[in-house]
C-alpha positions as CSV (number, residue, x, y, z in Angstrom):
1,X,-3.5,-10.2,-14.1
2,X,-7.0,-11.1,-13.2
3,X,-9.7,-8.6,-14.0
4,X,-13.3,-8.4,-12.2
5,X,-15.9,-6.0,-10.8
6,X,-14.7,-3.7,-8.2
7,X,-15.8,-3.6,-4.6
8,X,-18.2,-0.5,-5.0
9,X,-20.1,-2.7,-7.3
10,X,-22.7,-4.8,-5.4
11,X,-22.8,-7.8,-7.5
12,X,-19.9,-9.9,-9.1
13,X,-16.6,-11.3,-7.9
14,X,-14.5,-9.6,-6.0
15,X,-11.9,-7.3,-7.3
16,X,-8.4,-8.5,-8.4
17,X,-5.1,-7.2,-7.6
18,X,-4.8,-4.7,-10.2
19,X,-7.7,-2.5,-8.9
20,X,-6.4,-2.9,-5.3
21,X,-4.9,0.6,-5.3
22,X,-8.1,2.4,-6.3
23,X,-9.8,0.8,-3.3
24,X,-7.1,1.6,-0.9
25,X,-7.0,5.0,-2.2
26,X,-10.7,5.3,-0.7
27,X,-10.4,3.9,2.3
28,X,-10.5,6.9,5.4
29,X,-7.1,5.7,6.7
30,X,-5.4,6.4,3.5
31,X,-6.8,9.9,3.1
32,X,-6.1,10.5,6.9
33,X,-2.5,9.5,6.8
34,X,-2.1,11.3,3.5
35,X,-3.3,14.7,5.2
36,X,-1.2,14.2,8.0
37,X,2.0,13.2,6.0
38,X,1.6,16.0,3.7
39,X,0.9,18.5,6.5
40,X,3.7,17.4,8.6
41,X,6.3,16.8,6.1
42,X,5.3,19.3,3.0
43,X,6.2,16.5,0.8
44,X,3.2,15.3,-1.3
45,X,1.8,11.6,-0.9
46,X,-0.1,9.6,-3.7
47,X,-1.0,6.3,-4.4
48,X,-0.7,4.7,-7.9
49,X,-1.7,1.7,-9.6
50,X,0.8,-0.5,-11.5
51,X,0.9,0.5,-15.2
52,X,-0.8,3.8,-14.8
53,X,0.5,6.4,-17.2
54,X,-0.7,9.4,-14.9
55,X,1.7,11.9,-13.4
56,X,1.9,10.8,-9.7
57,X,1.0,14.7,-8.7
58,X,-2.5,14.3,-10.2
59,X,-5.0,15.5,-7.7
60,X,-2.5,16.5,-5.0
61,X,-2.9,20.1,-3.4
62,X,1.1,20.0,-3.5
63,X,1.7,20.3,-7.1
64,X,4.9,22.3,-7.9
65,X,4.4,24.7,-10.6
66,X,7.7,23.3,-12.3
67,X,5.9,20.1,-12.8
68,X,2.8,21.8,-13.8
69,X,4.5,23.3,-16.6
70,X,6.4,20.2,-17.6
71,X,2.9,18.3,-17.7
72,X,1.8,20.4,-20.7
73,X,5.1,20.4,-22.4
74,X,6.1,18.1,-25.4
75,X,8.5,16.3,-25.6
76,X,9.5,16.9,-21.8
77,X,5.9,15.5,-20.7
78,X,7.1,12.3,-22.5
79,X,10.6,12.1,-21.1
80,X,8.7,12.4,-17.3
81,X,6.4,9.5,-18.3
82,X,9.7,7.8,-19.4
83,X,11.3,8.1,-15.8
84,X,7.9,7.0,-14.1
85,X,7.9,3.8,-16.1
86,X,11.5,3.1,-15.4
87,X,11.1,3.8,-11.3
88,X,8.1,1.7,-11.3
89,X,9.9,-1.3,-12.8
90,X,12.8,-0.6,-10.4
91,X,10.7,-0.9,-7.2
92,X,8.9,-4.1,-7.4
93,X,10.1,-5.3,-4.2
94,X,11.8,-2.4,-2.4
95,X,11.5,1.1,-1.9
96,X,14.1,3.4,-3.8
97,X,14.9,7.2,-4.2
98,X,16.3,8.3,-7.3
99,X,17.3,11.6,-9.0
100,X,14.8,12.7,-11.4
101,X,16.6,15.0,-13.0
102,X,18.5,18.6,-12.2
103,X,19.0,17.3,-8.5
104,X,15.1,16.5,-8.2
105,X,14.5,13.5,-5.9
106,X,11.5,11.2,-6.4
107,X,10.6,8.1,-4.4
108,X,8.6,5.1,-4.8
109,X,7.3,2.5,-2.1
110,X,5.9,-0.6,-3.2
111,X,3.0,-2.1,-1.8
112,X,3.1,-5.9,-2.0
113,X,0.0,-8.1,-1.7
114,X,1.2,-11.9,-1.2
115,X,4.4,-11.1,-3.2
116,X,2.6,-9.3,-6.0
117,X,2.8,-5.6,-6.8
118,X,-0.6,-4.0,-6.0
119,X,0.6,-0.3,-6.0
120,X,3.2,2.2,-5.0
121,X,3.3,5.2,-2.4
122,X,4.8,8.0,-4.3
123,X,6.7,11.2,-2.8
124,X,9.4,13.8,-3.3
125,X,9.8,16.4,-6.3
126,X,11.9,18.3,-3.9
127,X,15.6,18.9,-4.0
128,X,18.2,18.2,-1.4
129,X,20.1,21.0,-2.1
130,X,19.1,24.4,-3.8
131,X,18.8,24.3,-7.3
132,X,21.1,26.3,-9.5
133,X,21.0,27.7,-12.9
134,X,23.5,24.9,-13.9
135,X,21.1,22.1,-13.1
136,X,18.5,23.9,-15.4
137,X,21.0,24.2,-18.2
138,X,21.5,20.3,-17.7
139,X,17.9,19.8,-18.2
140,X,17.7,21.6,-21.3
141,X,20.9,19.7,-22.7
142,X,19.5,16.6,-21.9
143,X,15.8,17.3,-22.9
144,X,16.3,20.2,-25.7
145,X,15.1,23.9,-25.1
146,X,11.5,24.6,-25.3
147,X,10.8,26.7,-28.7
148,X,9.1,29.4,-26.9
149,X,11.5,31.6,-24.9
150,X,9.1,32.7,-22.5
151,X,8.3,29.2,-21.6
152,X,11.8,28.4,-21.3
153,X,12.4,31.4,-18.7
154,X,9.2,30.3,-16.8
155,X,10.4,26.8,-16.4
156,X,13.8,28.1,-15.3
157,X,12.3,30.1,-12.6
158,X,9.8,27.3,-11.4
159,X,12.7,24.8,-11.1
160,X,15.0,27.5,-9.2
161,X,12.1,27.8,-6.8
162,X,11.9,23.9,-6.3
163,X,11.5,23.3,-2.2
164,X,14.5,22.3,-0.4
165,X,14.4,19.6,2.2
166,X,17.2,18.0,4.4
167,X,18.1,14.9,3.0
168,X,18.1,13.0,6.8
169,X,14.4,14.5,7.3
170,X,13.4,13.2,3.7
171,X,14.7,9.6,4.3
172,X,12.8,9.6,7.7
173,X,9.8,10.4,5.9
174,X,10.5,7.7,3.3
175,X,10.8,5.2,6.3
176,X,7.3,6.3,7.6
177,X,6.0,5.7,4.0
178,X,7.5,2.0,4.4
179,X,5.7,1.3,7.5
180,X,2.4,2.7,6.0
181,X,2.9,0.5,3.1
182,X,3.1,-2.5,5.2
183,X,-0.1,-1.4,7.0
184,X,-1.7,-1.0,3.4
185,X,-0.9,-4.8,2.3
186,X,-2.5,-5.8,5.3
187,X,-5.6,-4.1,4.5
188,X,-5.4,-5.2,1.0
189,X,-5.1,-8.9,2.1
190,X,-8.1,-8.3,4.3
191,X,-10.4,-6.7,1.7
192,X,-9.5,-9.7,-0.7
193,X,-10.5,-12.1,2.0
194,X,-13.7,-10.1,2.7
195,X,-14.6,-8.9,-0.6
196,X,-17.6,-10.7,-2.1
197,X,-20.9,-9.8,-4.3
198,X,-23.4,-11.9,-5.7
199,X,-21.8,-15.6,-5.9
200,X,-23.1,-19.1,-6.4
201,X,-24.7,-20.8,-3.4
202,X,-21.9,-23.4,-3.5
203,X,-19.1,-20.8,-3.3
204,X,-20.8,-19.2,-0.4
205,X,-21.1,-22.5,1.5
206,X,-17.4,-23.1,1.0
207,X,-16.5,-19.8,2.3
208,X,-18.9,-20.3,5.2
209,X,-17.2,-23.7,5.9
210,X,-13.5,-22.0,5.6
211,X,-14.5,-19.2,8.2
212,X,-16.0,-21.7,10.6
213,X,-13.1,-24.4,9.9
214,X,-10.0,-22.6,9.0
215,X,-8.0,-23.7,11.8
216,X,-8.7,-27.4,11.2
217,X,-7.2,-29.6,8.4
218,X,-9.0,-28.6,5.3
219,X,-8.5,-30.7,2.3
220,X,-9.5,-29.7,-1.5
221,X,-11.7,-32.8,-1.6
222,X,-13.7,-31.6,1.4
223,X,-14.3,-28.2,0.0
224,X,-15.4,-29.7,-3.2
225,X,-18.0,-32.0,-1.2
226,X,-19.0,-29.2,0.5
227,X,-19.8,-27.5,-2.8
228,X,-21.1,-30.8,-4.2
229,X,-18.7,-30.8,-7.3
230,X,-15.8,-32.8,-8.5
231,X,-12.6,-31.5,-7.2
232,X,-11.4,-31.2,-10.7
233,X,-14.6,-28.9,-11.8
234,X,-14.6,-27.3,-8.1
235,X,-10.7,-25.6,-8.7
236,X,-12.1,-24.0,-11.9
237,X,-15.2,-22.7,-10.7
238,X,-13.9,-21.4,-7.3
239,X,-10.9,-19.8,-9.4
240,X,-13.5,-18.1,-11.6
241,X,-15.7,-16.7,-8.8
242,X,-13.2,-15.5,-6.5
243,X,-10.2,-14.5,-8.5
244,X,-7.9,-16.8,-6.5
245,X,-7.2,-20.6,-5.8
246,X,-8.8,-22.4,-3.0
247,X,-5.5,-23.3,-1.2
248,X,-4.6,-19.4,-1.7
249,X,-7.6,-18.5,-0.2
250,X,-7.4,-20.7,2.7
251,X,-3.9,-19.7,3.5
252,X,-4.7,-16.0,3.2
253,X,-7.8,-16.6,5.8
254,X,-5.2,-18.3,8.1
255,X,-2.3,-15.8,8.1
256,X,-5.2,-13.4,9.1
257,X,-5.9,-15.5,12.2
258,X,-2.2,-15.8,13.0
259,X,-2.0,-12.1,12.8
260,X,-5.0,-11.5,15.1
261,X,-3.7,-14.0,17.6
262,X,-0.1,-12.5,17.7
263,X,-1.8,-9.2,19.0
264,X,-2.0,-11.1,22.5
265,X,1.5,-10.9,23.7
266,X,1.0,-14.1,25.7
267,X,0.3,-16.1,22.6
268,X,3.7,-17.4,21.0
269,X,4.1,-17.8,17.1
270,X,4.0,-21.2,17.1
271,X,0.9,-21.4,19.1
272,X,-0.7,-18.9,16.8
273,X,0.4,-20.8,13.6
274,X,-0.9,-24.4,14.7
275,X,-4.0,-22.8,16.2
276,X,-4.5,-21.4,13.0
277,X,-4.5,-24.5,11.2
278,X,-0.9,-24.7,9.7
279,X,0.6,-28.1,9.9
280,X,4.4,-27.2,10.5
281,X,6.4,-24.1,11.4
282,X,8.3,-24.0,8.1
283,X,5.4,-24.4,6.0
284,X,3.8,-21.4,8.3
285,X,7.1,-19.0,7.9
286,X,7.0,-19.3,4.2
287,X,3.3,-18.6,3.7
288,X,3.5,-16.0,6.5
289,X,6.2,-13.9,4.7
290,X,5.1,-14.3,1.3
291,X,1.4,-13.0,2.4
292,X,2.8,-10.3,4.4
293,X,6.2,-9.3,3.3
294,X,7.5,-9.8,6.8
295,X,8.5,-12.7,9.5
296,X,5.8,-13.6,12.1
297,X,8.3,-12.0,14.6
298,X,8.6,-8.6,13.1
299,X,4.7,-8.4,12.7
300,X,4.6,-9.1,16.4
301,X,6.9,-6.4,17.4
302,X,5.3,-4.0,15.1
303,X,1.7,-4.8,16.3
304,X,2.7,-4.9,19.9
305,X,4.4,-1.3,19.5
306,X,1.3,0.1,17.6
307,X,-0.9,-1.1,20.6
308,X,1.4,0.4,23.4
309,X,1.3,3.8,21.5
310,X,-2.4,3.6,21.1
311,X,-2.8,2.6,24.9
312,X,-0.5,5.4,25.7
313,X,-2.5,7.9,24.0
314,X,-5.6,6.5,25.5
315,X,-4.1,6.9,29.0
316,X,-3.1,10.5,28.2
317,X,-6.7,11.6,27.0
318,X,-8.1,9.9,30.4
319,X,-5.8,11.7,32.6
320,X,-6.4,14.8,30.7
321,X,-10.2,14.6,31.3
322,X,-9.5,13.8,34.9
323,X,-7.2,16.8,35.3
324,X,-9.8,18.9,33.7
325,X,-12.9,17.7,36.0
326,X,-10.3,18.5,39.1
327,X,-9.6,21.9,38.1
328,X,-13.5,22.3,37.4
329,X,-14.1,21.2,40.7
330,X,-11.8,23.5,42.5
331,X,-13.5,26.8,40.8
């Protein structure tokens, strides 16, 4: 993976995919969704970057006593981290819900950025049926009994108090996280396009050229000429400065242009694709799916559904204000 300076640093190249999760966590939209999700479902929500060796509950206000105890208990803590690593490896492309141990369910929802794993939305650590003493006995059988009997008794009581949720409601919450993960993928792509710090004037000129002409046919040689470099040297220079290739950067910008166009219900997918500079529909469909993780038609349906919901909410607020004014005028 590539490494570079984070967005919070005013100078330096854009951040690479490995740090996207950190920046997404800091976005107001993530914090707002996290509060709403946790408040409405009672489930915790965390965003983990790939390869993180921290428990997903770190920093959450919904830490369960059982996992607080496990985090400080060896070798149980090591078993938890082994499970975390296994779950991450098994959810590189699609969401998965698995049993942690003793009937405790865990879920990881991948956030994909251009086909690469940028992070996981994590939730769970609840049971689908009331925990029983036999479940704790199975944990002890697999992980070993703590040397301290007082600790063992405390763990057993904490396990028996694990929250229970209806499986259907839990699965609905996971589907909601899948929708939000796709939104975060879009935001991550936008951040990669916009993120830039101090950069060479030649790269800035190329970025400006792409922004002004991405809908036209742009060849590598055109960009190299704009930067006043040979094509060979320009490829190396652009990759080192931006963390991505020129071709990939241009494709990402065109996809963002298509997404904006598809928010207009009167614009067809083919019109949006050709207007953004794609030369064929087959090429466009492959690139769009790779960059966004969904088809153009599915994106359009989702975008229009969100727009309709926003419009209904706005109309409702206008109507309520109007009703309030009428009530005031009759007093």
